[in-house]
N, C-alpha and C positions, 0 to 999 in steps of 0.2 A: 031327593035321593041323588048318588053320587054317579059326578059323569067324570070318564077318563081322560085325562090330559095328553094330549100326545107326548111325545117322551123328544126331547134335544138335547140330549146327550153326544150327537155327531156334529152337532153346531158347534157346540163346546170345544169338542177336540180339534175343531178345523179352525176355530180362533188361537187357544194354544199352539199350532202349529205357525198361524201364522206370525204370531207375538213371540214364539223363539225365532224362529228366522228373522223377521225386523230387529230383533236384537241383537243378532247373530253379526247380519248386516254392519249394524252400526260400529258396534265393536272392533269388526276386520276394520272400517272404514276410519276408525280413529286409530287403530294403532299404525295401519299406511300410512295414514298422516303425521302421526308424530315419529315416526321412523323417517320420511322426508323430510325434516325439518334441519334444517344444518345445525350447529353447533354455536353458542354464543361466541360471537367475536371476543376476543382477545381485547384489552386497551393498551397501547404503546405509547412512552412517551415520545413525541416529536423531538426534544432534545437530544435525545439517545441516538436517535438515527442517521445516518449519511444517506440525504439522496440525491439524483444526478440527472439528468435532463438529455434525452438520446441526440445524437445531433447528425447532420450528413456533412461532409467536405473531407477535404483531405487529412489522413491521420501519422503521422511517422512513429514510424516502429522503433522502439530503443531496447536496450538492455543495458543491465548494470551490472558493475561488476568491484572487487576489491585489488588492489595490486601493489606496487613495487615498483619504486625507480631504479632501473639498473644502468651502470654505464653500456655503452654499444661498443668502445674497444678499449681494454686492459694493455698495459704493459709495464710489463718487470723492468727493471734496473738492477742487475747482477753489480754485485761489487768486483772489480776486476782485483783486489788484493784482500788478504786478511784483514781485517783493521778495526778498531776501535768507534766506539759514534763519541765525537767530541762536542757535537752542538746539535740540538737538532734549531733549525733552521723556521721550517715551517710545521704547526700544529693541525692534528685531525682538523678538519672544516672550513681549513684555509682555502683560498682560492689560488691554483695554479697554473702555472704557463710552459710552453714546451722549454725554455731556458729557466724556470727557476729550479733554486738550488733549496732542497728539502733537506739532506742532512751535511753535516761534516765529518768525518772520517779519520781515523790515526791507527796510530800500530793494533798488532795481533790482537784485541781483546774480545772479537766480536763474539764467541761461543757464550761466555757469559753473558754480557750484556744482552742476546736472542732469549736466554732462560728468564732472564728478568721481564725483557719484553712480551715472551709467553704469557707469565705468569699476569702481568697488565692487559693482557689480553684477553685472560678469563675472568678477570674480574670485570672487564669492561662489558664482556660481551652478556655476564650477569644481569650487571646496570638496563643494558639496552632490553633483554627479554622483559625485566621488572617494569620497565618504562613501557614499551610495547605492550602489557597489558592493563599499566595504568590509563595510558592513551585510547585502547578499544573501549574501555570502560567509560571513560568522556564520551568518546564519538555516540556509544550505545544511549547514554544517558542526553546528548543533544538531542538524539534524533527523536528519542521520546520525547523531550521537550518540544521540539518542534511538531511533534506528529499533534501534541496535545493542545499546543497554540493553534493550528490549522484548522482543529477540531473547534475549536470556541471561535474563531473567526469566521467559517461555515455557518455556524449557529447564529451568530450576529447578524451576516449577510441575511440568511432568511428571514431573520428577526426584523430586518429593518423593511426590508422587501411588504413585508406583512404590515408592518407600520403607516408605510406610503400609501399601502391600498386603504386601510381603514381611514387616514387622513384624508382622503381623496374623496372619501364615501362620505366624511363627516362623522365618523363614528368615533373617530380618535384626537387629543387634542395635539397642534404639531409643534406643541415639545416634546412628546414624547419619541415623537420623530425623530426631530432632533439630537435627543441622546442616543437612542439605536444610532445615527448613522456616526455621533462619534465615538459609538463605541466600536462599531463597524471598523472605522478609522484608524482607532488605535492599535486593534487587533492585524491590521494588515500590516502596519511597520511592524508590531514585534515578530509577524512571522519572516516580515524579508532579514530583519537582526540575525532570527534564529537562524533559518537558510545560509546566511554568509556567515557565522562562526565555525563550521567546519571546513569551509572553501577559503584557504587564504589567494591563489591565483587558480586561473581557470586557462587552458594552453591547449588548442588544438593540435588533434594527430590523427594517423591516421594507421589501421591494421597491417602491420608487416608481416606477419605469421600467423597459421593458425594451425594449435597442435593436432596431430590427426588422430589422439584417443580423447576418449570421453570419462572422466572420473566423477561417480556420485552425481550424473547429469549435471555436469558443469563441464564447456570446454576453454582451455586455456589460450589468451591469445597472447601478442606482441603487437604492443603500440608503439611504433615513433613518432616523436615530437617533430611537431612542422617548423616550428620556430623555438628559442632559447627559452625557458623559463624567464618572468620579468625581477627583473635586481629586489629584493629583499623576501623573495617567497620563502626561501629557508630549504630550496630544492636540494635534495642532496641522495648518495647513493640509501638504497634497502628504507627511505622514504613512504610509508603508506600513501595511497592515494583514492579516490574514489571515481572509478571511471563510467563512461554512459557512451556506448559502441551504438551506432545510428544502423540501422540492417534495411529498412527500404521506406521509401516514403510513397503511402496510398494515397490515389486521388483522390478517390471520388468512394469514401464508404461509408457504410453508417455505424455510428461508435456511441460508445457511453465508458466514464469513469468503468475503470477495472474492479470486479468488486470483490469481498475478501476472500471466497472462496472461487474463484472464476478463472479454469484454464482454458490454453487453448485447445479451438477444435473438440469442445465440449458442450453439453446441456444441462442446463442448471436450472432451479425453481428462485425466481426473486418476486418479489411483493412490486408491484404494478401499483401507483399512487392513482385514484380514481377519483371521480366526481369533484366535489369542489374539498379534496384535499384532505377529507375527512377519517379517507378508507383505504388501503389497500387490500387488495387480491394478487393471490400467488398466479403468477404463468410460467411456462416453461419456455425458455429461449436458448436458442441456439448458437453459441459463440465460435468466432472465427479464430485470426490473427491476433496475437496480443503485443502488447508493448509494456511498457514499466508502468505507467499510470492509466491506460485505457485499455479498450479490447473491442474487435469487432464486432456487431450483431450481425449473423447471419439470416434468423427466423426469431418470430417471437413480439419483437416489438415494432416500431413505426416512427419517424421524426417528430419531437414533440413529447414522446411519453415520458414521465418523470419514475424514476425505479430508485428504489433502496439498496444501496452498493457495503453498509456495512452488515455484520454478522447477525445474521435473524434465526441461527441452528436452533435458539430455544423456542420458536415457533415454527416446527417443522409439521407439528401435528393439526396444524390450522392452515386453511386455505385462503385466509380473508384476518383483516384486522384493522382497530379503530385507532386512529392516532389523534393526539390533545397535545 
């Protein structure tokens, strides 16, 4: 005879609900875990970055500016009578003294000679303007060359440090360390020579006047020389010069080399080299007072931290990078 079997529909329904809930939780957990994963860190060539180490100690605040040499006192010598220039005793650029004879004058034809001299002056001014443009162009080229050599020197110095460590650990031959040391020494000499090509002479001076107005964020100052220029320096009126003004000497501050985008009293993101030097993470750094090549650290870094000072704007969307 037929025996009625008990129905298990309710048990099947409970199992389906349990399976669906478990699948839902599993999918949600996987999705949440994937959302918490950090994006893959990009790889940056170590030779293309410019690192520096945070230090504590005195920091000299300086600013740089371009200017021209001008005489402090100008005295015009008027002619007592109408006269014609008979002979030019001293030519432009010659050294003069209180009793020096510059011109010999005679009968009155001075007006005609004055017109001729005016034409010569305009021609000389045009030549001077052209020469000034050429000199400025050469100066910029030399500064670019110096910056390139400085970058090569820093890379060679870092490579030499690495080779020394590898040699001490027995991983690398001493010949490789010697080659990197020779390269570093050669680049140091080139860097010194390039730095000396735009400077014929260096003279100390002091700020004698500060312009009360500010133009395009720049303050104009007058600097009086404390002693004469050395012989053979070629110093003369309207000569372009490069000046560095010392603002103050900070005795005990935390500082580092000035980043490419580092401005005084601002907060920026810098990549700090961590671990064994194969990775860098972005940290917020509060900057303080700045100098030509250094800047004060107020928060975000400590002594011994190594940060990247070169332009890293192309990695703004990443919080960490790998260094190779």
